[in-house]
C-alpha positions as a Markdown table, in Angstrom:
| # | Residue | x | y | z |
|---|---|---|---|---|
| 1 | Unk | 3.4 | 8.2 | 10.8 |
| 2 | Unk | 6.4 | 10.4 | 10.3 |
| 3 | Unk | 6.5 | 13.3 | 7.9 |
| 4 | Unk | 6.6 | 13.0 | 4.1 |
| 5 | Unk | 10.4 | 13.0 | 3.9 |
| 6 | Unk | 12.8 | 10.3 | 5.0 |
| 7 | Unk | 16.4 | 9.4 | 4.9 |
| 8 | Unk | 17.9 | 7.4 | 2.0 |
| 9 | Unk | 18.0 | 4.2 | 4.0 |
| 10 | Unk | 14.4 | 4.6 | 5.3 |
| 11 | Unk | 13.3 | 5.3 | 1.7 |
| 12 | Unk | 14.9 | 2.2 | 0.4 |
| 13 | Unk | 13.4 | 0.0 | 3.1 |
| 14 | Unk | 10.0 | 1.7 | 2.5 |
| 15 | Unk | 10.2 | 1.1 | -1.3 |
| 16 | Unk | 11.2 | -2.5 | -0.8 |
| 17 | Unk | 8.3 | -3.1 | 1.5 |
| 18 | Unk | 5.9 | -1.5 | -0.9 |
| 19 | Unk | 7.2 | -3.6 | -3.8 |
| 20 | Unk | 6.6 | -6.7 | -1.6 |
| 21 | Unk | 3.0 | -5.4 | -0.9 |
| 22 | Unk | 2.4 | -4.9 | -4.6 |
| 23 | Unk | 3.6 | -8.5 | -5.3 |
| 24 | Unk | 1.2 | -9.8 | -2.6 |
| 25 | Unk | -1.9 | -8.1 | -4.2 |
| 26 | Unk | -3.8 | -10.2 | -6.7 |
| 27 | Unk | -3.2 | -8.6 | -10.1 |
| 28 | Unk | -6.7 | -9.8 | -11.2 |
| 29 | Unk | -8.2 | -7.5 | -8.6 |
| 30 | Unk | -5.8 | -4.6 | -8.4 |
| 31 | Unk | -3.5 | -2.3 | -10.4 |
| 32 | Unk | -0.6 | -0.9 | -8.5 |
| 33 | Unk | 1.9 | 1.9 | -9.2 |
| 34 | Unk | 4.9 | 2.7 | -7.0 |
| 35 | Unk | 5.5 | 6.4 | -6.7 |
| 36 | Unk | 9.0 | 7.2 | -5.5 |
| 37 | Unk | 10.1 | 10.8 | -5.6 |
| 38 | Unk | 13.5 | 11.8 | -4.4 |
| 39 | Unk | 13.5 | 12.9 | -0.7 |
| 40 | Unk | 10.0 | 11.7 | 0.0 |
| 41 | Unk | 8.6 | 8.5 | 1.5 |
| 42 | Unk | 7.4 | 6.4 | -1.4 |
| 43 | Unk | 3.8 | 5.4 | -1.8 |
| 44 | Unk | 1.9 | 2.6 | -3.5 |
| 45 | Unk | -1.2 | 3.6 | -5.4 |
| 46 | Unk | -3.6 | 0.7 | -5.6 |
| 47 | Unk | -6.6 | 0.8 | -7.9 |
| 48 | Unk | -9.4 | -1.8 | -7.9 |
| 49 | Unk | -10.0 | -3.4 | -11.3 |
| 50 | Unk | -13.7 | -3.8 | -10.2 |
| 51 | Unk | -14.6 | -0.4 | -8.7 |
| 52 | Unk | -13.5 | 3.2 | -9.1 |
| 53 | Unk | -11.8 | 3.1 | -5.6 |
| 54 | Unk | -8.1 | 4.0 | -5.4 |
| 55 | Unk | -5.9 | 4.0 | -2.2 |
| 56 | Unk | -2.4 | 5.3 | -1.5 |
| 57 | Unk | -0.4 | 3.2 | 1.0 |
| 58 | Unk | 2.9 | 4.3 | 2.6 |
| 59 | Unk | 5.5 | 2.3 | 4.5 |
| 60 | Unk | 7.4 | 4.0 | 7.3 |
| 61 | Unk | 8.6 | 3.3 | 10.8 |
| 62 | Unk | 8.1 | -0.5 | 10.3 |
| 63 | Unk | 4.5 | -0.2 | 9.3 |
| 64 | Unk | 2.3 | 0.1 | 6.3 |
| 65 | Unk | 0.0 | 3.2 | 6.6 |
| 66 | Unk | -3.5 | 3.9 | 5.1 |
| 67 | Unk | -3.8 | 7.4 | 3.4 |
| 68 | Unk | -5.7 | 8.7 | 6.4 |
| 69 | Unk | -2.6 | 8.0 | 8.6 |
| 70 | Unk | -4.0 | 4.9 | 10.4 |
| 71 | Unk | -1.6 | 1.9 | 10.7 |
| 72 | Unk | -2.4 | -0.9 | 8.3 |
| 73 | Unk | 0.0 | -3.5 | 9.5 |
| 74 | Unk | 3.7 | -4.4 | 9.9 |
| 75 | Unk | 6.0 | -4.0 | 6.9 |
| 76 | Unk | 7.3 | -7.5 | 7.4 |
| 77 | Unk | 3.9 | -9.0 | 6.7 |
| 78 | Unk | 2.9 | -7.8 | 3.2 |
| 79 | Unk | 0.5 | -10.8 | 2.7 |
| 80 | Unk | -1.6 | -9.7 | 5.8 |
| 81 | Unk | -1.6 | -6.1 | 4.6 |
| 82 | Unk | -2.7 | -7.2 | 1.1 |
| 83 | Unk | -5.6 | -9.2 | 2.6 |
| 84 | Unk | -6.8 | -6.2 | 4.6 |
| 85 | Unk | -6.6 | -3.9 | 1.6 |
| 86 | Unk | -8.5 | -6.4 | -0.5 |
| 87 | Unk | -11.2 | -6.7 | 2.2 |
| 88 | Unk | -11.5 | -3.0 | 2.6 |
| 89 | Unk | -11.8 | -2.3 | -1.1 |
| 90 | Unk | -14.3 | -5.2 | -1.4 |
| 91 | Unk | -16.3 | -4.0 | 1.6 |
| 92 | Unk | -16.4 | -0.4 | 0.4 |
| 93 | Unk | -18.1 | -1.2 | -2.9 |
| 94 | Unk | -19.6 | -4.7 | -2.5 |
| 95 | Unk | -17.9 | -7.9 | -3.6 |
| 96 | Unk | -15.6 | -8.4 | -6.6 |
| 97 | Unk | -17.1 | -10.4 | -9.4 |
| 98 | Unk | -15.8 | -13.9 | -9.2 |
């Protein structure tokens, strides 16, 4: 993942990808907040409604990135990234009530 700053065009693409990711996450399971500070790559903070776990996801260089700088998946497939996030949050603290 590149540094924490990006160009205006890169930032707009990252923000749009994160908005698509937020839309792909089930609002019954997650609360999302897009954090976009001028001159920095935006991040999507995702909080589970069922656990105390929160994760920050970034989008840069065509990929979504976990907070620990591991690639999560391509920015052009937010549904697949949303499934991975849901599975990780579910696995980390048991299953969501259903």
